[in-house]
mmCIF file as Biopython writes it, N, C-alpha, C and O atoms, coordinates in Angstrom:
data_model
#
loop_
_atom_site.group_PDB
_atom_site.id
_atom_site.type_symbol
_atom_site.label_atom_id
_atom_site.label_alt_id
_atom_site.label_comp_id
_atom_site.label_asym_id
_atom_site.label_entity_id
_atom_site.label_seq_id
_atom_site.pdbx_PDB_ins_code
_atom_site.Cartn_x
_atom_site.Cartn_y
_atom_site.Cartn_z
_atom_site.occupancy
_atom_site.B_iso_or_equiv
_atom_site.auth_seq_id
_atom_site.auth_asym_id
_atom_site.pdbx_PDB_model_num
ATOM 1   N N  . MET A ? 1  ? -17.088 -17.858 -21.711 1.0 0.0 1  A 1 
ATOM 2   C CA . MET A ? 1  ? -17.339 -19.663 -22.616 1.0 0.0 1  A 1 
ATOM 3   C C  . MET A ? 1  ? -17.041 -19.399 -23.882 1.0 0.0 1  A 1 
ATOM 4   O O  . MET A ? 1  ? -16.868 -18.459 -24.658 1.0 0.0 1  A 1 
ATOM 5   N N  . HIS A ? 2  ? -17.041 -20.724 -23.810 1.0 0.0 2  A 1 
ATOM 6   C CA . HIS A ? 2  ? -15.698 -21.106 -25.238 1.0 0.0 2  A 1 
ATOM 7   C C  . HIS A ? 2  ? -16.960 -21.983 -26.086 1.0 0.0 2  A 1 
ATOM 8   O O  . HIS A ? 2  ? -16.933 -23.200 -25.898 1.0 0.0 2  A 1 
ATOM 9   N N  . ILE A ? 3  ? -17.832 -21.561 -26.813 1.0 0.0 3  A 1 
ATOM 10  C CA . ILE A ? 3  ? -17.935 -23.188 -27.222 1.0 0.0 3  A 1 
ATOM 11  C C  . ILE A ? 3  ? -17.265 -23.471 -28.896 1.0 0.0 3  A 1 
ATOM 12  O O  . ILE A ? 3  ? -17.411 -22.860 -29.954 1.0 0.0 3  A 1 
ATOM 13  N N  . VAL A ? 4  ? -16.465 -24.735 -28.497 1.0 0.0 4  A 1 
ATOM 14  C CA . VAL A ? 4  ? -16.158 -25.213 -29.529 1.0 0.0 4  A 1 
ATOM 15  C C  . VAL A ? 4  ? -17.086 -26.174 -30.536 1.0 0.0 4  A 1 
ATOM 16  O O  . VAL A ? 4  ? -17.196 -27.342 -30.163 1.0 0.0 4  A 1 
ATOM 17  N N  . VAL A ? 5  ? -17.795 -25.782 -31.830 1.0 0.0 5  A 1 
ATOM 18  C CA . VAL A ? 5  ? -18.307 -26.387 -32.727 1.0 0.0 5  A 1 
ATOM 19  C C  . VAL A ? 5  ? -17.959 -27.768 -33.083 1.0 0.0 5  A 1 
ATOM 20  O O  . VAL A ? 5  ? -17.073 -27.518 -33.901 1.0 0.0 5  A 1 
ATOM 21  N N  . GLY A ? 6  ? -18.039 -29.216 -33.041 1.0 0.0 6  A 1 
ATOM 22  C CA . GLY A ? 6  ? -17.443 -30.701 -33.581 1.0 0.0 6  A 1 
ATOM 23  C C  . GLY A ? 6  ? -16.138 -30.371 -32.766 1.0 0.0 6  A 1 
ATOM 24  O O  . GLY A ? 6  ? -15.189 -29.983 -33.447 1.0 0.0 6  A 1 
ATOM 25  N N  . GLY A ? 7  ? -15.964 -30.462 -31.500 1.0 0.0 7  A 1 
ATOM 26  C CA . GLY A ? 7  ? -14.778 -30.583 -31.449 1.0 0.0 7  A 1 
ATOM 27  C C  . GLY A ? 7  ? -14.833 -31.686 -30.746 1.0 0.0 7  A 1 
ATOM 28  O O  . GLY A ? 7  ? -15.871 -32.325 -30.573 1.0 0.0 7  A 1 
ATOM 29  N N  . PRO A ? 8  ? -13.111 -32.157 -30.040 1.0 0.0 8  A 1 
ATOM 30  C CA . PRO A ? 8  ? -14.507 -33.827 -28.963 1.0 0.0 8  A 1 
ATOM 31  C C  . PRO A ? 8  ? -15.084 -33.948 -27.893 1.0 0.0 8  A 1 
ATOM 32  O O  . PRO A ? 8  ? -14.837 -33.263 -26.901 1.0 0.0 8  A 1 
ATOM 33  N N  . PRO A ? 9  ? -16.140 -35.062 -27.978 1.0 0.0 9  A 1 
ATOM 34  C CA . PRO A ? 9  ? -16.395 -35.802 -26.802 1.0 0.0 9  A 1 
ATOM 35  C C  . PRO A ? 9  ? -16.431 -35.857 -25.178 1.0 0.0 9  A 1 
ATOM 36  O O  . PRO A ? 9  ? -16.913 -36.716 -24.440 1.0 0.0 9  A 1 
ATOM 37  N N  . ASN A ? 10 ? -15.790 -34.703 -24.893 1.0 0.0 10 A 1 
ATOM 38  C CA . ASN A ? 10 ? -15.379 -35.202 -23.539 1.0 0.0 10 A 1 
ATOM 39  C C  . ASN A ? 10 ? -16.789 -35.260 -22.325 1.0 0.0 10 A 1 
ATOM 40  O O  . ASN A ? 10 ? -17.743 -34.592 -21.928 1.0 0.0 10 A 1 
ATOM 41  N N  . SER A ? 11 ? -16.126 -36.504 -22.133 1.0 0.0 11 A 1 
ATOM 42  C CA . SER A ? 11 ? -17.887 -36.115 -21.003 1.0 0.0 11 A 1 
ATOM 43  C C  . SER A ? 11 ? -19.492 -35.847 -21.467 1.0 0.0 11 A 1 
ATOM 44  O O  . SER A ? 11 ? -20.535 -35.678 -20.836 1.0 0.0 11 A 1 
ATOM 45  N N  . GLY A ? 12 ? -19.057 -35.908 -23.241 1.0 0.0 12 A 1 
ATOM 46  C CA . GLY A ? 12 ? -20.677 -35.772 -23.270 1.0 0.0 12 A 1 
ATOM 47  C C  . GLY A ? 12 ? -20.950 -33.906 -23.440 1.0 0.0 12 A 1 
ATOM 48  O O  . GLY A ? 12 ? -21.794 -33.356 -22.732 1.0 0.0 12 A 1 
ATOM 49  N N  . LYS A ? 13 ? -20.325 -33.314 -24.202 1.0 0.0 13 A 1 
ATOM 50  C CA . LYS A ? 13 ? -20.545 -31.936 -23.613 1.0 0.0 13 A 1 
ATOM 51  C C  . LYS A ? 13 ? -20.232 -32.080 -24.807 1.0 0.0 13 A 1 
ATOM 52  O O  . LYS A ? 13 ? -19.097 -32.552 -24.734 1.0 0.0 13 A 1 
ATOM 53  N N  . SER A ? 14 ? -20.453 -31.998 -25.710 1.0 0.0 14 A 1 
ATOM 54  C CA . SER A ? 14 ? -20.834 -32.057 -27.136 1.0 0.0 14 A 1 
ATOM 55  C C  . SER A ? 14 ? -22.256 -32.240 -28.077 1.0 0.0 14 A 1 
ATOM 56  O O  . SER A ? 14 ? -22.692 -32.040 -29.210 1.0 0.0 14 A 1 
ATOM 57  N N  . THR A ? 15 ? -22.752 -32.926 -26.341 1.0 0.0 15 A 1 
ATOM 58  C CA . THR A ? 15 ? -24.692 -32.821 -27.705 1.0 0.0 15 A 1 
ATOM 59  C C  . THR A ? 15 ? -24.947 -31.256 -26.439 1.0 0.0 15 A 1 
ATOM 60  O O  . THR A ? 15 ? -25.850 -30.431 -26.581 1.0 0.0 15 A 1 
ATOM 61  N N  . VAL A ? 16 ? -23.845 -31.222 -25.247 1.0 0.0 16 A 1 
ATOM 62  C CA . VAL A ? 16 ? -25.210 -30.424 -24.804 1.0 0.0 16 A 1 
ATOM 63  C C  . VAL A ? 16 ? -24.846 -28.139 -25.194 1.0 0.0 16 A 1 
ATOM 64  O O  . VAL A ? 16 ? -25.430 -27.095 -24.904 1.0 0.0 16 A 1 
ATOM 65  N N  . THR A ? 17 ? -23.100 -28.685 -26.245 1.0 0.0 17 A 1 
ATOM 66  C CA . THR A ? 17 ? -22.736 -27.088 -26.684 1.0 0.0 17 A 1 
ATOM 67  C C  . THR A ? 17 ? -23.135 -27.247 -28.291 1.0 0.0 17 A 1 
ATOM 68  O O  . THR A ? 17 ? -22.855 -26.573 -29.282 1.0 0.0 17 A 1 
ATOM 69  N N  . ALA A ? 18 ? -24.042 -28.647 -28.053 1.0 0.0 18 A 1 
ATOM 70  C CA . ALA A ? 18 ? -24.792 -28.295 -29.529 1.0 0.0 18 A 1 
ATOM 71  C C  . ALA A ? 18 ? -26.406 -28.355 -29.551 1.0 0.0 18 A 1 
ATOM 72  O O  . ALA A ? 18 ? -27.041 -28.469 -30.599 1.0 0.0 18 A 1 
ATOM 73  N N  . ALA A ? 19 ? -26.940 -28.272 -28.392 1.0 0.0 19 A 1 
ATOM 74  C CA . ALA A ? 19 ? -28.088 -28.190 -28.050 1.0 0.0 19 A 1 
ATOM 75  C C  . ALA A ? 19 ? -27.855 -26.353 -28.085 1.0 0.0 19 A 1 
ATOM 76  O O  . ALA A ? 19 ? -28.595 -25.601 -28.718 1.0 0.0 19 A 1 
ATOM 77  N N  . LEU A ? 20 ? -26.823 -25.964 -27.365 1.0 0.0 20 A 1 
ATOM 78  C CA . LEU A ? 20 ? -27.234 -24.591 -27.534 1.0 0.0 20 A 1 
ATOM 79  C C  . LEU A ? 20 ? -26.702 -23.555 -28.438 1.0 0.0 20 A 1 
ATOM 80  O O  . LEU A ? 20 ? -27.258 -22.460 -28.521 1.0 0.0 20 A 1 
ATOM 81  N N  . VAL A ? 21 ? -25.933 -23.772 -28.936 1.0 0.0 21 A 1 
ATOM 82  C CA . VAL A ? 21 ? -25.891 -23.490 -30.962 1.0 0.0 21 A 1 
ATOM 83  C C  . VAL A ? 21 ? -26.979 -23.909 -31.572 1.0 0.0 21 A 1 
ATOM 84  O O  . VAL A ? 21 ? -27.370 -23.188 -32.490 1.0 0.0 21 A 1 
ATOM 85  N N  . LYS A ? 22 ? -27.737 -25.093 -31.280 1.0 0.0 22 A 1 
ATOM 86  C CA . LYS A ? 22 ? -29.557 -25.418 -32.246 1.0 0.0 22 A 1 
ATOM 87  C C  . LYS A ? 22 ? -30.367 -24.070 -31.896 1.0 0.0 22 A 1 
ATOM 88  O O  . LYS A ? 22 ? -30.954 -23.338 -32.692 1.0 0.0 22 A 1 
ATOM 89  N N  . LEU A ? 23 ? -30.234 -23.916 -30.335 1.0 0.0 23 A 1 
ATOM 90  C CA . LEU A ? 23 ? -30.813 -22.762 -29.120 1.0 0.0 23 A 1 
ATOM 91  C C  . LEU A ? 23 ? -30.836 -21.305 -30.244 1.0 0.0 23 A 1 
ATOM 92  O O  . LEU A ? 23 ? -31.731 -20.787 -30.913 1.0 0.0 23 A 1 
ATOM 93  N N  . CYS A ? 24 ? -29.182 -20.956 -30.010 1.0 0.0 24 A 1 
ATOM 94  C CA . CYS A ? 24 ? -28.992 -19.493 -30.656 1.0 0.0 24 A 1 
ATOM 95  C C  . CYS A ? 24 ? -29.258 -18.762 -31.740 1.0 0.0 24 A 1 
ATOM 96  O O  . CYS A ? 24 ? -29.547 -17.580 -31.923 1.0 0.0 24 A 1 
ATOM 97  N N  . ARG A ? 25 ? -28.997 -20.363 -32.917 1.0 0.0 25 A 1 
ATOM 98  C CA . ARG A ? 25 ? -29.553 -20.261 -33.997 1.0 0.0 25 A 1 
ATOM 99  C C  . ARG A ? 25 ? -31.170 -19.954 -34.092 1.0 0.0 25 A 1 
ATOM 100 O O  . ARG A ? 25 ? -31.629 -18.837 -34.333 1.0 0.0 25 A 1 
ATOM 101 N N  . GLU A ? 26 ? -31.747 -20.829 -33.922 1.0 0.0 26 A 1 
ATOM 102 C CA . GLU A ? 26 ? -33.228 -20.895 -33.881 1.0 0.0 26 A 1 
ATOM 103 C C  . GLU A ? 26 ? -33.144 -19.722 -33.359 1.0 0.0 26 A 1 
ATOM 104 O O  . GLU A ? 26 ? -32.535 -18.847 -33.976 1.0 0.0 26 A 1 
ATOM 105 N N  . ARG A ? 27 ? -33.548 -19.536 -32.506 1.0 0.0 27 A 1 
ATOM 106 C CA . ARG A ? 27 ? -33.524 -17.357 -31.605 1.0 0.0 27 A 1 
ATOM 107 C C  . ARG A ? 27 ? -33.315 -16.757 -32.292 1.0 0.0 27 A 1 
ATOM 108 O O  . ARG A ? 27 ? -34.298 -16.043 -32.493 1.0 0.0 27 A 1 
ATOM 109 N N  . LYS A ? 28 ? -32.013 -16.366 -33.323 1.0 0.0 28 A 1 
ATOM 110 C CA . LYS A ? 28 ? -31.841 -15.986 -34.059 1.0 0.0 28 A 1 
ATOM 111 C C  . LYS A ? 28 ? -32.963 -15.540 -35.484 1.0 0.0 28 A 1 
ATOM 112 O O  . LYS A ? 28 ? -33.465 -14.481 -35.861 1.0 0.0 28 A 1 
ATOM 113 N N  . ARG A ? 29 ? -32.993 -16.630 -35.856 1.0 0.0 29 A 1 
ATOM 114 C CA . ARG A ? 29 ? -33.594 -16.789 -36.960 1.0 0.0 29 A 1 
ATOM 115 C C  . ARG A ? 29 ? -35.016 -16.053 -36.685 1.0 0.0 29 A 1 
ATOM 116 O O  . ARG A ? 29 ? -35.459 -15.187 -37.439 1.0 0.0 29 A 1 
ATOM 117 N N  . ARG A ? 30 ? -35.663 -16.497 -35.533 1.0 0.0 30 A 1 
ATOM 118 C CA . ARG A ? 30 ? -37.052 -16.470 -34.869 1.0 0.0 30 A 1 
ATOM 119 C C  . ARG A ? 30 ? -36.346 -14.018 -35.059 1.0 0.0 30 A 1 
ATOM 120 O O  . ARG A ? 30 ? -36.099 -13.522 -36.159 1.0 0.0 30 A 1 
ATOM 121 N N  . ARG A ? 31 ? -36.275 -13.420 -34.073 1.0 0.0 31 A 1 
ATOM 122 C CA . ARG A ? 31 ? -35.562 -13.048 -33.505 1.0 0.0 31 A 1 
ATOM 123 C C  . ARG A ? 31 ? -34.694 -11.895 -34.808 1.0 0.0 31 A 1 
ATOM 124 O O  . ARG A ? 31 ? -34.533 -10.714 -34.504 1.0 0.0 31 A 1 
ATOM 125 N N  . GLY A ? 32 ? -34.303 -12.320 -35.929 1.0 0.0 32 A 1 
ATOM 126 C CA . GLY A ? 32 ? -33.875 -11.856 -36.547 1.0 0.0 32 A 1 
ATOM 127 C C  . GLY A ? 32 ? -32.335 -11.709 -36.415 1.0 0.0 32 A 1 
ATOM 128 O O  . GLY A ? 32 ? -31.562 -11.521 -37.354 1.0 0.0 32 A 1 
ATOM 129 N N  . TYR A ? 33 ? -31.895 -11.865 -34.649 1.0 0.0 33 A 1 
ATOM 130 C CA . TYR A ? 33 ? -30.811 -12.401 -34.434 1.0 0.0 33 A 1 
ATOM 131 C C  . TYR A ? 33 ? -30.972 -10.918 -33.203 1.0 0.0 33 A 1 
ATOM 132 O O  . TYR A ? 33 ? -31.393 -9.868  -33.687 1.0 0.0 33 A 1 
ATOM 133 N N  . ASN A ? 34 ? -30.742 -10.936 -32.214 1.0 0.0 34 A 1 
ATOM 134 C CA . ASN A ? 34 ? -31.836 -10.010 -30.829 1.0 0.0 34 A 1 
ATOM 135 C C  . ASN A ? 34 ? -30.328 -10.551 -30.009 1.0 0.0 34 A 1 
ATOM 136 O O  . ASN A ? 34 ? -29.925 -11.703 -29.845 1.0 0.0 34 A 1 
ATOM 137 N N  . PRO A ? 35 ? -29.829 -9.500  -29.673 1.0 0.0 35 A 1 
ATOM 138 C CA . PRO A ? 35 ? -28.627 -10.830 -28.924 1.0 0.0 35 A 1 
ATOM 139 C C  . PRO A ? 35 ? -29.119 -10.964 -27.698 1.0 0.0 35 A 1 
ATOM 140 O O  . PRO A ? 35 ? -28.566 -10.032 -27.114 1.0 0.0 35 A 1 
ATOM 141 N N  . THR A ? 36 ? -29.618 -11.365 -27.119 1.0 0.0 36 A 1 
ATOM 142 C CA . THR A ? 36 ? -30.234 -10.696 -25.167 1.0 0.0 36 A 1 
ATOM 143 C C  . THR A ? 36 ? -30.147 -11.839 -25.000 1.0 0.0 36 A 1 
ATOM 144 O O  . THR A ? 36 ? -31.039 -12.446 -24.408 1.0 0.0 36 A 1 
ATOM 145 N N  . LEU A ? 37 ? -28.960 -12.500 -25.511 1.0 0.0 37 A 1 
ATOM 146 C CA . LEU A ? 37 ? -28.071 -13.501 -24.721 1.0 0.0 37 A 1 
ATOM 147 C C  . LEU A ? 37 ? -26.791 -13.126 -25.033 1.0 0.0 37 A 1 
ATOM 148 O O  . LEU A ? 37 ? -26.374 -13.472 -26.138 1.0 0.0 37 A 1 
ATOM 149 N N  . SER A ? 38 ? -26.042 -12.469 -24.279 1.0 0.0 38 A 1 
ATOM 150 C CA . SER A ? 38 ? -25.020 -12.096 -23.919 1.0 0.0 38 A 1 
ATOM 151 C C  . SER A ? 38 ? -23.677 -12.841 -24.481 1.0 0.0 38 A 1 
ATOM 152 O O  . SER A ? 38 ? -22.563 -12.465 -24.114 1.0 0.0 38 A 1 
#
């Protein structure tokens, strides 16, 4: 899976990717960057 941040909004995937990126960043901050989901 390639997550492109700030890419062209194709069928509203930009919002989904942005949400996933935010969740990943929050998990990294809380758990000190533990790659549970590779």
